[in-house]
N, C-alpha and C positions, 0 to 999 in steps of 0.2 A: 596547607594542603588545597584549602578552599580557592585561595588566590591563583593556585596551577589550572586548577579544574576549570574555573572561570575564565582565564587566560587562554587557554586551550581549546573551549566551548568557541569564545569568540574568533579566534586563530582558525579553527577547521571551518568553520561557517565561513569566514573571508576566503579561505583557499578555495572552496565548492563555488562561491559566487563569481571569482575572478578566474576560473576555469584553468588553473595552473597544472598543467599536464603531469610536470615534474613532482608533485605532492598529491596526485590523484587518490592514493592510500590512505590521507588523513582527511579526505572530504568528509564532512558530517552535514547532511541533509537532513533538515527536523521536520520530523511529522508528528502528527497527535495519535490519538486513541485509533483513528481510521484504521490506519496501517495495520494494527493489530486485530481489529474487527474484520480487515479485511483476509489477513491471515487465517483466521478463525473460519470465514467464509470458503476458503478455496482448500481447507484442510481436507486430506481425504482425496482431492480431484489431480488431473493430471499439472493444475496450475500451483499445486503446492510448493513444486520445487521454483524456485524465482526464474530459473532459466527458461521455463515455459510460459511465462507471462508475458502476452504480447498484447497490446491494444486492441486489436481486433478481436481476438479471443475473450478478452475480458468484456469487452462491449456486447459480444455476442451472449456471454453468461449472464450479464446482467439483463438483457431484453429476456431472455430465456426462462429465469428464474423469478423476474418480475409477472411475467405470464401467467409463470403457474401460479403463482401467489394471488393473482387477482381472479384466476378461475378458481380457486380453492374458495376464496371468499365470497365468491358470486355463489358457488352450488350452495355454501352454508346460508347465506341469505335466501335463496329460492325455498332450500329445503325445508 
């Protein structure tokens, strides 16, 4: 079973890299824990559904949340 999983892991990665449209349901795109962290971060927002995730919306959310975090930290330092 381990050999089958190892083979499929390599096969599905090669499909994704090659862009073979006939086998796109078998694509495997590797990601690390960052995707899980991102999913937790957008949980409860309109971006929870992956269909609503667009690079411009993600960029705006990153900037707004970073500004909010910096403002919070600054007010705790000043206070």
